[in-house]
N, C-alpha and C positions, 0 to 999 in steps of 0.2 A: 819673761817673754810673753807677748800676747799674740794670739793667732789671728787677730782681726786687724786689717789694715786701717789706719786712721783716715778720716775723710780728707780730701784734698785741701779743703779750706783750712784744716787744722795744721797743715804742714808748715805754714809761715806765720801763724797767728801768735802775736805777743801783745799783751794789753799795754796801751800807751801809758796807763796810770800805774802799772805795776813796776817794781824795780827791775832794772836790766841786769840779769845775772852775769853778763859779761863784764859789767862794771864793778860787780861786788867781789870778784874773786881774783883780782890782780894785785893783791897786797903782797904776794910772794911769787917767786918764779914758778911757772907751770912745770909740771912733771912730764918728762919725755918717756919715763918708764916707771913702773911700780917698784916698791921697796924689795930688796933682795930677801932671801930666805931667813938670814939671821935677824935682820931688823924686823921682819914680819913676825918671827917667833917671839922676839922680845916684846913687841907691841901687844901681841895676844896675851902673853903672860902678865904684862903690866895691867892690861885692861881688866883682868880678873881680880886684881887686888882691891882691898877696901879703899873707899874714897879718902882723900886727905892730901895735904900739901906735899908729902913725900912722893906720892903717886904722880901728882902733877909735875913735880920736878923731873922724875924719871921720863915722863912723856916728853918733856921739853928736851932732855938730853937725847932722846930718840928722834928729834927733829920736828916735833909738833909744837904748836903755839898755844899753850894752855895757861890761862891766867891763874895766879895763885889762889884766887877766891872761887874758881870754878869747881864744880863737884862732879866727879866721874865715878859713879857707883860701879860695882862689878858688872862688866858687860864684855862683849866679844868685839874686838877691833881686829878684823882679819883682812890683810892685804889692803890697808888703807893708806892712801898717799900722804895726806896731811890732815890733821885735826886742828881746827882753830876754835878755841873757846874763849869768849869774852868774859869780863867780870861778872860773877854771879851766875854764869851759864851752868846748865846741869844736864848730864846724861844719866838715864834711869837704869834700874836693875834689869838684867836680862835682855837688854837691847842688843841686837846684832847689827854691826856695821861691817859690810862685806863688799870689797871691790870698789868702794867709793874713792874717787880721785882726791876729792876735797870735801870735808865736812866742816862747815862754818856755822857756829852759833854766836849770835850777837849778845849784847849785854842782857843778862837775866833771861835769856832764852832757855826753853825747857824741852827736852825730849824725855817722855815718861818711860814706863817700864814695858818690856816685852814687845818693842817695836822691831821691825825688820827694815833696815835701810841698806839698799844694795845698788849696784851698778855693774854693767858688763864692761870689763876693762878694755875690750876690743875697740869700743867707740872713742874714748879719749886717746888711745894709742894711735888710732888711725888718723886723728886730727889733733895733734898735741897743742896747736895754737888756738884752738877753740876752747875758751875758758869755761864754757857752760858744760861741756860734756863730762859726765861723771861727777858733777859737783852738786851738792845739796847745801844751799845757803839759806839760813834761817835768821830772820831779822830780829832786832832788839825786842824783848818782851813778848816773843812769839812762842807758842807751845804746840808740840805734837803730843797728844795725851798718851793713850796706851793701845797696844795691839793693832797698830796700823802697818801697812806695807807701802813703802816708798821706793820706787825704782828711779834712780837718778842718772840713768845711762845717758839721756839726752840733756840733762840738767834740770834741776827743780829749784825755784826760788820762792820763798815765802816772805812776804813783806813784814813790817813791824806791827806789833800788837794784833797779830793774826792767830787764830786757833784752829788746828785740825782736831776737832773735838770728838768726844765719844769714843767709839772703837770700830775697828775693822773697815776703815776706809782704804781705798786702793788708789795709788798714784803711779801711773805707768807712763814713762817718757820715751819708749821706743816700741816699734812694732814691725810686723812683716808686711812688706809691700808685695801683695800676691801677683801684681802685674810683672814686676821685675825679679821676683823671688829673692829679695835681699831684705835684711833687717836695717831699718833706718831710724836714727834718733830724732826726736822732736822735743824741744825744750818746753817746759811748763812753768808758768809764772802766776803767782797769786799776789794781789796787792796788799796794802796796809789795812788794818782794822777789819779783816774778813773773819767770818765764822762759818766753818764747814762742818756739817752735821755728820753723824755716824753713817757708816755703810755707803758713803759717797764714792763714786768712781770718777777720777780725773783722767780723761783720755789723752793720748799723746798729742802734744801741740796745743793744748787748751790754755786759756788765760782768763783770769778773773780780775776785774778792776777793784778799786778801793771800796771799802765799807759795804761789802756784799754779804748777805746771809744765804748760804746754800743749804736747802732743806735736806733732811735725812733721806738716804736712798736715791739721791739724784745722780744723774750721769752728765758730767760737764764735757761738752764737745765744742771745739772751736773757740772763737773769741766771744766772750760775753761783753756786750757793748756798754751797758748802763751802770755806772757806779751807784752805790747807795740803794740797791734793790734786793728784794728777795727773789732767788731763783729756785725753781723746783721742777721735777719731772725728768723724763728720759726721751730726748735730750732736755737738759735744763733750759728753761725759758724764764724771762722776767715776769713776775706776777704783780708786784706792787713795790713802791718805795718803802724803805725801812729807816727808822731813826731810833735813837736811844743812847744811853750813856756808854754802852759798849763801844760804839763807833767813834767816840771822841775821847776815850779814856787815855790817861797818861801814865797809868800803872799797869804792869803786866798781868798780875793775878786778878782773876775774877772772884769777887767775894762770895763765900759760901755762908748763907744765912739760914739758920734753922727757923722753921715756921710752925 
Protein backbone atom coordinates (compact mmCIF):
# COMPACT_ATOMS: atom_id res chain seq x y z
CA UNK A 1 0.00 0.00 0.00
CA UNK A 2 1.24 3.44 -0.87
CA UNK A 3 0.28 6.62 0.92
CA UNK A 4 0.64 8.83 -2.13
CA UNK A 5 -2.34 9.30 -4.45
CA UNK A 6 -1.48 8.70 -8.12
CA UNK A 7 -1.80 11.57 -10.51
CA UNK A 8 -5.16 11.93 -12.18
CA UNK A 9 -3.66 11.30 -15.60
CA UNK A 10 -2.30 7.97 -14.45
CA UNK A 11 -5.70 6.64 -13.49
CA UNK A 12 -6.73 5.72 -17.03
CA UNK A 13 -3.39 5.43 -18.80
CA UNK A 14 -2.64 2.23 -20.67
CA UNK A 15 0.00 2.23 -23.39
CA UNK A 16 -1.44 1.41 -26.80
CA UNK A 17 1.70 -0.52 -27.68
CA UNK A 18 1.72 -2.64 -24.53
CA UNK A 19 -0.20 -5.92 -24.16
CA UNK A 20 -3.72 -5.57 -22.81
CA UNK A 21 -3.74 -7.54 -19.52
CA UNK A 22 -7.49 -8.10 -19.83
CA UNK A 23 -6.82 -10.11 -22.99
CA UNK A 24 -3.98 -12.12 -21.50
CA UNK A 25 -5.76 -13.65 -18.50
CA UNK A 26 -8.96 -15.11 -19.95
CA UNK A 27 -7.59 -18.58 -20.66
CA UNK A 28 -9.29 -19.89 -17.52
CA UNK A 29 -12.44 -18.93 -15.61
CA UNK A 30 -11.97 -16.00 -13.30
CA UNK A 31 -12.02 -16.68 -9.59
CA UNK A 32 -14.92 -15.31 -7.59
CA UNK A 33 -13.15 -16.27 -4.37
CA UNK A 34 -9.71 -17.35 -3.22
CA UNK A 35 -8.81 -20.97 -2.38
CA UNK A 36 -9.98 -22.43 0.90
CA UNK A 37 -7.71 -23.20 3.86
CA UNK A 38 -6.94 -26.79 2.83
CA UNK A 39 -5.95 -26.00 -0.76
CA UNK A 40 -4.03 -22.97 0.48
CA UNK A 41 -2.06 -25.07 2.99
CA UNK A 42 -1.32 -27.80 0.43
CA UNK A 43 -0.12 -25.23 -2.10
CA UNK A 44 2.19 -23.64 0.49
CA UNK A 45 3.70 -27.02 1.37
CA UNK A 46 4.08 -27.99 -2.28
CA UNK A 47 5.78 -24.69 -3.09
CA UNK A 48 8.50 -25.45 -0.54
CA UNK A 49 9.43 -28.76 -2.19
CA UNK A 50 12.46 -29.14 -4.48
CA UNK A 51 11.86 -28.45 -8.15
CA UNK A 52 10.92 -31.33 -10.40
CA UNK A 53 8.19 -32.92 -12.45
CA UNK A 54 6.55 -34.54 -9.39
CA UNK A 55 6.15 -31.08 -7.83
CA UNK A 56 4.64 -29.77 -11.07
CA UNK A 57 2.22 -32.68 -11.10
CA UNK A 58 1.06 -31.97 -7.54
CA UNK A 59 0.53 -28.31 -8.43
CA UNK A 60 -1.62 -29.38 -11.38
CA UNK A 61 -3.65 -31.64 -9.10
CA UNK A 62 -4.22 -28.58 -6.90
CA UNK A 63 -5.75 -26.72 -9.85
CA UNK A 64 -2.74 -24.85 -11.22
CA UNK A 65 -1.56 -25.01 -14.84
CA UNK A 66 2.13 -25.85 -14.66
CA UNK A 67 3.88 -27.21 -17.74
CA UNK A 68 5.98 -30.34 -17.09
CA UNK A 69 9.13 -28.52 -18.25
CA UNK A 70 8.58 -25.50 -15.94
CA UNK A 71 10.89 -25.14 -12.93
CA UNK A 72 9.40 -24.18 -9.56
CA UNK A 73 12.21 -23.92 -7.05
CA UNK A 74 11.45 -23.75 -3.30
CA UNK A 75 9.27 -20.68 -2.86
CA UNK A 76 6.21 -19.50 -0.94
CA UNK A 77 2.85 -19.72 -2.73
CA UNK A 78 0.39 -18.32 -0.21
CA UNK A 79 -3.27 -17.73 -0.99
CA UNK A 80 -2.62 -17.80 -4.73
CA UNK A 81 -5.66 -18.19 -6.96
CA UNK A 82 -3.98 -19.82 -9.94
CA UNK A 83 -0.42 -20.28 -11.16
CA UNK A 84 0.05 -20.66 -14.93
CA UNK A 85 3.58 -21.57 -16.05
CA UNK A 86 4.40 -22.11 -19.72
CA UNK A 87 7.11 -24.37 -21.17
CA UNK A 88 10.51 -23.63 -19.68
CA UNK A 89 9.18 -20.98 -17.27
CA UNK A 90 10.94 -20.65 -13.92
CA UNK A 91 10.16 -19.44 -10.38
CA UNK A 92 13.29 -18.79 -8.30
CA UNK A 93 14.42 -19.65 -4.78
CA UNK A 94 12.88 -17.73 -1.92
CA UNK A 95 10.35 -15.81 -3.99
CA UNK A 96 7.11 -15.06 -2.15
CA UNK A 97 3.83 -15.02 -4.08
CA UNK A 98 1.09 -13.79 -1.76
CA UNK A 99 -2.55 -12.94 -2.47
CA UNK A 100 -2.09 -12.92 -6.25
CA UNK A 101 -5.26 -13.92 -8.07
CA UNK A 102 -3.38 -15.16 -11.12
CA UNK A 103 0.34 -15.51 -11.77
CA UNK A 104 1.07 -16.24 -15.41
CA UNK A 105 4.52 -16.81 -16.88
CA UNK A 106 4.85 -17.28 -20.62
CA UNK A 107 7.28 -19.54 -22.45
CA UNK A 108 10.76 -19.41 -20.91
CA UNK A 109 9.78 -16.52 -18.65
CA UNK A 110 11.83 -16.13 -15.49
CA UNK A 111 11.20 -14.89 -11.97
CA UNK A 112 14.50 -14.93 -10.10
CA UNK A 113 15.23 -15.34 -6.41
CA UNK A 114 13.99 -13.40 -3.38
CA UNK A 115 11.26 -11.45 -5.14
CA UNK A 116 8.02 -10.41 -3.43
CA UNK A 117 4.95 -10.68 -5.67
CA UNK A 118 1.80 -9.63 -3.89
CA UNK A 119 -1.75 -8.34 -4.28
CA UNK A 120 -4.54 -7.18 -2.01
CA UNK A 121 -7.37 -9.74 -2.42
CA UNK A 122 -10.04 -7.11 -1.73
CA UNK A 123 -9.66 -5.58 -5.19
CA UNK A 124 -10.32 -8.67 -7.36
CA UNK A 125 -13.06 -9.84 -5.00
CA UNK A 126 -14.78 -6.45 -5.32
CA UNK A 127 -14.73 -6.70 -9.14
CA UNK A 128 -14.49 -10.40 -10.07
CA UNK A 129 -15.19 -9.72 -13.76
CA UNK A 130 -12.15 -7.44 -14.13
CA UNK A 131 -9.44 -9.84 -15.31
CA UNK A 132 -6.66 -7.38 -14.55
CA UNK A 133 -7.17 -7.05 -10.81
CA UNK A 134 -4.81 -9.20 -8.79
CA UNK A 135 -3.13 -10.58 -11.92
CA UNK A 136 0.58 -10.57 -12.73
CA UNK A 137 1.09 -11.58 -16.37
CA UNK A 138 4.66 -12.03 -17.59
CA UNK A 139 5.23 -12.48 -21.32
CA UNK A 140 7.34 -14.99 -23.21
CA UNK A 141 11.12 -14.79 -22.55
CA UNK A 142 10.61 -12.01 -19.99
CA UNK A 143 12.56 -11.83 -16.72
CA UNK A 144 12.12 -10.37 -13.26
CA UNK A 145 15.61 -10.75 -11.84
CA UNK A 146 16.14 -10.62 -8.04
CA UNK A 147 14.89 -8.75 -4.96
CA UNK A 148 12.11 -6.74 -6.59
CA UNK A 149 8.69 -5.85 -5.14
CA UNK A 150 5.65 -6.14 -7.41
CA UNK A 151 2.16 -5.23 -6.21
CA UNK A 152 -0.36 -6.68 -8.67
CA UNK A 153 -3.50 -5.43 -6.89
CA UNK A 154 -4.59 -3.40 -9.91
CA UNK A 155 -2.99 -5.73 -12.43
CA UNK A 156 0.54 -5.75 -13.85
CA UNK A 157 1.45 -6.90 -17.37
CA UNK A 158 4.99 -7.25 -18.67
CA UNK A 159 5.32 -7.83 -22.42
CA UNK A 160 7.56 -10.35 -24.19
CA UNK A 161 11.38 -10.11 -24.09
CA UNK A 162 11.25 -7.52 -21.30
CA UNK A 163 13.53 -7.38 -18.25
CA UNK A 164 12.90 -5.94 -14.81
CA UNK A 165 16.64 -5.87 -14.26
CA UNK A 166 19.07 -5.39 -11.40
CA UNK A 167 17.48 -5.25 -7.95
CA UNK A 168 15.11 -3.38 -5.65
CA UNK A 169 12.68 -1.93 -8.16
CA UNK A 170 9.15 -1.27 -6.91
CA UNK A 171 5.96 -1.74 -8.92
CA UNK A 172 2.81 -0.47 -7.17
CA UNK A 173 -0.61 -0.77 -8.83
CA UNK A 174 -2.89 0.68 -6.16
CA UNK A 175 -2.92 3.73 -3.94
CA UNK A 176 -4.92 5.86 -1.53
CA UNK A 177 -7.06 8.59 -3.02
CA UNK A 178 -6.78 11.27 -0.35
CA UNK A 179 -9.79 13.15 -1.76
CA UNK A 180 -12.24 10.28 -1.29
CA UNK A 181 -10.26 8.41 1.39
CA UNK A 182 -10.45 5.09 -0.47
CA UNK A 183 -7.89 2.72 -1.92
CA UNK A 184 -8.13 2.45 -5.69
CA UNK A 185 -6.43 0.01 -8.13
CA UNK A 186 -4.73 1.27 -11.30
CA UNK A 187 -3.30 -1.28 -13.78
CA UNK A 188 0.30 -1.05 -14.96
CA UNK A 189 1.49 -2.22 -18.37
CA UNK A 190 4.97 -2.57 -19.85
CA UNK A 191 5.49 -3.32 -23.54
CA UNK A 192 7.74 -5.76 -25.40
CA UNK A 193 11.55 -5.60 -25.45
CA UNK A 194 11.75 -3.12 -22.56
CA UNK A 195 14.66 -2.89 -20.10
CA UNK A 196 13.96 -1.40 -16.66
CA UNK A 197 17.00 -0.61 -14.51
CA UNK A 198 17.59 -1.10 -10.78
CA UNK A 199 15.79 0.94 -8.14
CA UNK A 200 13.10 2.08 -10.56
CA UNK A 201 9.63 2.94 -9.28
CA UNK A 202 6.52 2.29 -11.37
CA UNK A 203 3.66 4.43 -10.07
CA UNK A 204 0.01 3.20 -10.11
CA UNK A 205 -1.53 3.52 -13.57
CA UNK A 206 1.71 4.02 -15.50
CA UNK A 207 2.47 2.43 -18.85
CA UNK A 208 5.64 1.95 -20.88
CA UNK A 209 5.58 1.39 -24.66
CA UNK A 210 7.67 -1.13 -26.60
CA UNK A 211 11.47 -1.09 -26.85
CA UNK A 212 12.10 1.40 -24.06
CA UNK A 213 15.08 1.66 -21.72
CA UNK A 214 14.23 3.06 -18.27
CA UNK A 215 17.33 4.32 -16.46
CA UNK A 216 18.24 3.24 -12.93
CA UNK A 217 16.48 5.16 -10.18
CA UNK A 218 13.77 6.60 -12.43
CA UNK A 219 10.16 7.13 -11.38
CA UNK A 220 7.65 6.25 -14.10
CA UNK A 221 4.45 8.29 -13.83
CA UNK A 222 1.52 8.20 -16.27
CA UNK A 223 1.73 7.14 -19.88
CA UNK A 224 5.11 7.25 -21.61
CA UNK A 225 4.32 8.16 -25.18
CA UNK A 226 7.35 7.35 -27.37
CA UNK A 227 8.40 3.76 -28.15
CA UNK A 228 12.08 3.07 -28.61
CA UNK A 229 13.38 5.76 -26.25
CA UNK A 230 15.53 6.13 -23.17
CA UNK A 231 13.54 7.47 -20.23
CA UNK A 232 15.19 8.86 -17.10
CA UNK A 233 14.48 11.07 -14.13
CA UNK A 234 11.68 11.70 -11.65
CA UNK A 235 9.25 11.75 -13.27
CA UNK A 236 10.83 9.85 -16.15
CA UNK A 237 10.95 11.74 -19.44
CA UNK A 238 12.20 10.85 -22.92
CA UNK A 239 15.88 11.66 -23.41
CA UNK A 240 16.87 10.11 -26.75
CA UNK A 241 16.05 7.21 -29.10
CA UNK A 242 17.68 3.86 -28.35
CA UNK A 243 18.61 0.96 -30.58
CA UNK A 244 20.57 -2.27 -30.30
CA UNK A 245 20.33 -6.03 -30.45
CA UNK A 246 18.45 -6.18 -27.14
CA UNK A 247 15.41 -4.50 -28.69
CA UNK A 248 15.11 -6.95 -31.59
CA UNK A 249 16.32 -10.19 -30.02
CA UNK A 250 14.39 -13.43 -30.40
CA UNK A 251 15.99 -15.28 -27.46
CA UNK A 252 15.12 -14.66 -23.85
CA UNK A 253 18.49 -14.77 -22.14
CA UNK A 254 20.92 -11.87 -22.38
CA UNK A 255 24.39 -13.26 -22.99
CA UNK A 256 27.03 -12.87 -20.28
CA UNK A 257 30.44 -12.30 -21.85
CA UNK A 258 33.64 -12.11 -19.82
CA UNK A 259 35.92 -9.24 -20.86
